[in-house]
Backbone bond lengths (Angstrom), bond angles and torsions (degrees), N, CA, C in turn:
res aa  C-N    CA-C-N  psi(-1)  N-CA   C-N-CA  omega(-1)  CA-C   N-CA-C  phi
1 X - - - 1.430 - - 1.620 109.92 -
2 X 1.259 117.13 -2.39 1.415 117.30 -174.27 1.523 113.26 -66.44
3 X 1.396 117.82 -16.32 1.370 119.27 179.85 1.537 113.72 -91.93
4 X 1.321 115.91 0.06 1.443 119.80 -178.02 1.523 114.67 -91.60
5 X 1.261 119.76 147.42 1.506 122.88 172.87 1.462 109.46 -68.56
6 X 1.315 117.47 159.28 1.476 117.89 176.29 1.534 113.40 -52.55
7 X 1.230 115.21 -43.67 1.436 125.34 -177.07 1.585 106.30 -60.03
8 X 1.383 119.29 -47.87 1.409 125.07 178.14 1.596 109.34 -60.00
9 X 1.268 112.63 -46.94 1.561 115.08 176.63 1.502 113.07 -59.23
10 X 1.338 118.74 -36.17 1.358 118.47 174.89 1.575 111.23 -66.69
11 X 1.220 118.08 -39.34 1.329 125.94 176.39 1.591 114.06 -56.78
12 X 1.414 109.48 -39.26 1.498 117.22 177.09 1.463 108.12 -67.00
13 X 1.287 119.93 -42.33 1.448 122.71 -178.95 1.490 113.12 -65.00
14 X 1.421 114.95 -37.54 1.414 115.45 -178.57 1.629 111.18 -71.01
15 X 1.244 113.31 -35.64 1.406 123.01 179.15 1.545 112.17 -64.61
16 X 1.349 111.34 -46.84 1.459 122.73 178.69 1.621 110.33 -58.62
17 X 1.304 106.68 -47.72 1.526 111.22 -178.84 1.481 112.85 -64.60
18 X 1.454 116.90 -37.38 1.509 122.39 177.71 1.470 108.26 -58.53
19 X 1.329 117.52 -50.99 1.470 125.97 -177.05 1.498 109.45 -57.41
20 X 1.372 115.51 -49.79 1.442 117.38 -177.14 1.471 112.42 -63.57
21 X 1.439 116.52 -41.85 1.433 119.75 177.50 1.538 112.99 -56.41
22 X 1.313 113.27 -48.89 1.421 120.89 176.79 1.565 113.12 -54.95
23 X 1.227 118.87 -49.89 1.468 131.11 178.96 1.633 106.02 -58.70
24 X 1.313 114.26 -50.11 1.550 112.27 -172.85 1.588 106.67 -71.75
25 X 1.361 119.58 -38.59 1.401 115.80 178.91 1.506 110.56 -66.89
26 X 1.251 124.24 -37.14 1.492 125.81 174.76 1.532 109.87 -56.45
27 X 1.419 111.39 -52.40 1.519 118.42 -177.86 1.580 109.39 -57.09
28 X 1.203 113.45 -48.38 1.569 122.22 178.27 1.495 109.10 -50.18
29 X 1.292 114.51 -53.56 1.476 124.96 -179.63 1.529 114.39 -54.34
30 X 1.359 115.55 -43.89 1.389 122.58 179.97 1.439 109.73 -73.12
31 X 1.385 117.68 -42.94 1.433 116.42 174.88 1.558 117.74 -64.36
32 X 1.285 115.65 -36.51 1.475 120.69 171.00 1.391 115.43 -59.21
33 X 1.385 117.98 -39.25 1.531 123.64 176.29 1.540 107.43 -66.86
34 X 1.295 116.29 -44.00 1.472 118.18 -172.71 1.514 113.30 -71.54
35 X 1.306 118.19 -40.54 1.422 124.41 -179.05 1.468 112.41 -166.26
36 X 1.299 119.32 87.58 1.518 127.36 -173.23 1.506 105.49 -50.72
37 X 1.270 126.04 -56.84 1.452 127.29 -173.98 1.503 109.36 -48.63
38 X 1.317 114.62 -56.16 1.484 117.59 -175.03 1.502 112.51 -67.93
39 X 1.324 115.09 -33.59 1.452 121.13 177.18 1.613 108.88 -61.68
40 X 1.229 115.99 -48.53 1.526 122.84 176.24 1.520 110.19 -52.68
41 X 1.309 118.15 -49.37 1.481 126.68 178.79 1.466 110.92 -59.25
42 X 1.463 118.99 -49.26 1.373 118.43 179.09 1.498 112.17 -65.20
43 X 1.332 119.14 -48.42 1.447 122.97 -179.12 1.434 112.15 -61.40
44 X 1.296 125.52 -40.20 1.443 130.37 171.91 1.538 109.82 -55.18
45 X 1.336 114.53 -51.95 1.499 114.61 -178.96 1.574 111.28 -64.17
46 X 1.313 124.25 -37.19 1.347 121.22 175.50 1.552 108.99 -65.73
47 X 1.274 118.34 -39.07 1.625 114.79 -174.83 1.538 103.95 -71.49
48 X 1.427 120.27 -31.25 1.509 116.79 -177.72 1.581 105.80 -69.40
49 X 1.320 117.22 -39.57 1.439 118.34 -175.23 1.609 110.72 -63.49
50 X 1.381 113.35 -42.97 1.462 119.54 172.58 1.511 116.75 -60.40
51 X 1.280 116.25 -37.14 1.391 121.34 175.44 1.519 113.14 -67.45
52 X 1.334 115.89 -45.45 1.444 125.59 176.74 1.630 107.63 -57.49
53 X 1.272 118.17 -46.11 1.495 125.92 179.32 1.555 108.99 -65.44
54 X 1.261 121.62 -37.85 1.364 123.59 177.46 1.519 112.29 -71.58
55 X 1.308 119.64 -34.47 1.431 126.47 173.28 1.511 109.23 -66.29
56 X 1.261 118.42 -44.99 1.495 122.28 175.45 1.583 116.23 -57.66
57 X 1.385 109.84 -42.91 1.392 118.62 176.91 1.600 112.13 -64.51
58 X 1.338 111.61 -42.67 1.424 115.46 176.96 1.547 113.03 -64.58
59 X 1.348 117.49 -43.75 1.472 121.14 -178.46 1.464 109.58 -67.22
60 X 1.331 121.05 -34.21 1.474 118.56 176.39 1.546 115.67 -89.01
61 X 1.327 118.51 4.70 1.396 123.74 -175.08 1.527 108.38 40.28
62 X 1.277 114.34 55.79 1.579 123.19 -177.42 1.526 109.34 -65.84
63 X 1.337 118.55 -18.56 1.453 118.39 -176.88 1.506 112.19 -109.93
64 X 1.279 117.99 16.22 1.457 123.02 179.84 1.621 112.04 79.54
65 X 1.257 109.72 -153.02 1.437 119.28 -171.74 1.554 111.86 -59.24
66 X 1.263 118.77 -24.45 1.472 120.88 -177.49 1.559 113.49 -103.50
67 X 1.368 110.60 17.45 1.533 119.40 178.90 1.528 110.16 -48.88
68 X 1.301 120.69 -50.49 1.400 121.21 -171.97 1.475 110.91 -65.69
69 X 1.233 118.96 -47.21 1.499 123.47 178.10 1.609 109.41 -63.39
70 X 1.334 118.91 -37.02 1.394 121.65 -177.97 1.576 110.13 -69.22
71 X 1.438 117.75 -44.52 1.400 121.05 179.82 1.403 109.91 -65.45
72 X 1.343 123.22 -45.62 1.448 123.00 175.86 1.499 112.44 -59.63
73 X 1.373 120.46 -40.60 1.506 114.84 176.56 1.489 117.80 -67.10
74 X 1.418 112.97 -34.04 1.485 121.86 172.90 1.545 109.35 -62.97
75 X 1.304 117.82 -45.91 1.483 119.28 179.89 1.479 110.44 -65.36
76 X 1.273 120.18 -36.49 1.389 120.98 176.39 1.521 112.62 -63.00
77 X 1.174 117.85 -47.62 1.495 125.49 -177.16 1.562 110.05 -68.00
78 X 1.390 120.28 -43.76 1.323 122.25 175.15 1.495 113.25 -67.41
79 X 1.288 117.76 -31.29 1.443 124.18 -176.57 1.507 105.89 -69.36
80 X 1.354 120.16 -41.70 1.408 127.07 177.51 1.495 108.94 -60.33
81 X 1.331 119.30 -40.84 1.511 120.20 177.46 1.469 109.56 -70.08
82 X 1.380 123.57 -39.85 1.379 119.89 175.18 1.478 117.93 -63.73
83 X 1.413 115.06 -37.43 1.432 120.01 177.96 1.544 107.73 -62.50
84 X 1.379 114.07 -46.29 1.536 115.86 -176.12 1.508 108.89 -67.77
85 X 1.347 124.37 -35.36 1.333 122.17 179.21 1.458 117.42 -70.34
86 X 1.249 115.44 -26.08 1.549 121.11 -174.45 1.723 106.32 -108.03
87 X 1.332 113.75 0.42 1.384 120.35 -176.40 1.563 113.78 47.34
88 X 1.284 107.45 48.08 1.530 116.54 178.79 1.571 108.38 -101.78
89 X 1.276 114.63 114.48 1.534 117.88 174.95 1.490 111.38 -94.09
90 X 1.365 122.52 -28.70 1.439 123.77 -169.73 1.527 111.38 -114.77
91 X 1.311 122.27 -8.57 1.334 126.48 -170.69 1.643 105.77 -84.22
92 X 1.362 114.69 152.76 1.507 121.63 176.45 1.601 109.77 -60.33
93 X 1.267 118.95 145.05 1.351 125.15 174.62 1.442 112.27 -129.89
94 X 1.357 117.07 173.87 1.438 120.86 175.91 1.547 112.84 -57.20
95 X 1.314 122.57 -22.88 1.462 127.26 175.02 1.506 107.94 -61.09
96 X 1.379 116.11 -48.46 1.458 119.66 -177.10 1.489 115.44 -72.37
97 X 1.362 112.89 -27.20 1.576 114.41 179.01 1.509 108.96 -76.59
98 X 1.320 117.07 -28.69 1.461 119.88 178.85 1.595 110.34 -74.14
99 X 1.231 115.08 -4.97 1.499 114.22 -172.53 1.687 106.24 -67.44
100 X 1.340 118.17 -33.23 1.384 114.05 -174.63 1.619 109.59 -68.88
101 X 1.358 118.17 -15.89 1.414 119.60 171.46 1.451 119.03 -66.36
102 X 1.332 113.13 -22.93 1.447 120.19 -179.95 1.424 115.13 -68.74
103 X 1.256 118.54 -35.52 1.461 122.23 -166.97 1.299 123.91 -126.52
């Protein structure tokens, strides 16, 4: 990616995120159809690992001065994908778990 402009690199990130979101949602759907209980366990484990990683990034201020805002934004975005993948409208998501980082 060293030959790409910053704007092009951002486009790569947006496209990659979109494709991964679509793949994750498709995979979750297939898993839920095959075995809903097992799918919920796997998806919950993935969500917990992501939450733990975001917490670690936050505590290490891995992204500098804006780490808290970045971690919250990432948590919100990933939480939306998790909610979409699992068709959960009312259940807690990574977005709600990052709320304690705000204050």
